[in-house]
C-alpha positions in Angstrom: 81.8 166.5 125.9 80.3 168.1 122.8 81.4 167.4 119.2 81.7 171.2 118.6 83.5 173.9 120.4 82.5 177.4 121.4 84.9 178.6 118.8 83.1 176.6 116.1 79.8 178.2 117.0 81.4 181.7 117.0 82.6 181.0 113.4 79.0 180.2 112.3 77.8 183.4 114.0 80.7 185.4 112.6 81.3 186.5 116.2 84.8 187.7 117.3 86.7 184.7 118.8 88.2 186.9 121.5 84.7 188.2 122.7 83.7 185.9 125.5 80.3 187.6 126.2 78.4 184.7 124.6 80.5 181.8 125.8 78.3 180.6 128.7 75.2 180.7 126.5 77.0 179.0 123.6 78.2 176.3 126.0 74.7 175.6 127.3 73.3 175.6 123.8 76.0 173.2 122.6 75.2 170.8 125.5 71.5 170.8 124.6 72.2 170.3 120.9 74.7 167.6 121.7 72.1 165.7 123.7 69.6 166.0 120.9 72.0 164.8 118.3 73.1 161.8 120.5 69.5 161.0 121.2 68.8 160.8 117.5 72.0 158.9 116.7 71.3 156.4 119.6 68.6 154.8 117.4 71.3 153.7 115.0 74.6 153.4 116.9 76.3 153.7 120.2 76.7 157.2 121.4 78.7 159.3 121.9 80.4 158.8 118.6 84.1 157.9 118.9 85.0 157.7 115.2 87.2 160.8 114.6 85.9 161.3 111.0 82.3 161.2 112.1 83.1 163.5 115.1 84.5 166.1 112.8 81.4 166.1 110.6 79.1 166.0 113.7 81.0 168.9 115.2 80.3 171.1 112.2 76.6 170.1 112.2 76.3 170.7 115.9 78.0 174.1 115.7 75.7 175.2 112.8 72.6 173.9 114.8 73.7 175.7 118.0 74.4 178.9 116.0 70.9 178.7 114.6 69.3 178.4 118.0 71.3 181.5 119.2 70.3 183.5 116.1 66.6 182.4 116.5 66.6 183.7 120.1 67.8 187.1 119.0 65.7 187.5 115.9 62.5 185.7 116.4 60.9 184.7 113.1 57.6 183.5 114.3 57.1 179.7 114.3 59.7 179.1 111.6 63.1 177.5 112.6 66.2 179.4 111.7 67.7 178.3 108.4 70.9 177.1 110.2 68.8 174.7 112.2 66.9 173.4 109.2 70.1 172.8 107.2 71.9 171.2 110.2 69.0 168.8 110.7 69.0 167.9 107.0 72.8 167.3 107.1 72.3 165.0 110.1 69.6 163.1 108.3 71.8 162.6 105.2 74.7 161.5 107.4 72.4 158.9 109.1 71.1 157.7 105.7 74.6 157.3 104.3 76.3 155.8 107.4 73.8 153.9 109.4 70.8 152.9 107.3 71.5 149.7 105.4 69.7 148.6 102.2 68.3 145.1 102.5 68.4 143.2 99.3 65.6 140.7 98.8 
């Protein structure tokens, strides 16, 4: 089960919630992004995440990332990642830094 829903991705895309024409593609993209996020997180903690607070944050990151992939497919911008993907990755990195990396005091 993904952290985000189809509805969450539609919000980022500003796509009408009642239009189901993208639902299958969104669902497949969410699964892919979810696997990537869990793969990254698995280096620091057990996945999938069960903490409700973290799941909410991860859901928003995942939805933004998936929306970026969908936007990138429709408006190819060369080799550059969509800004949504870039921002979602940075958000995930900051979350990992704050929640899972510990400072060792000598």
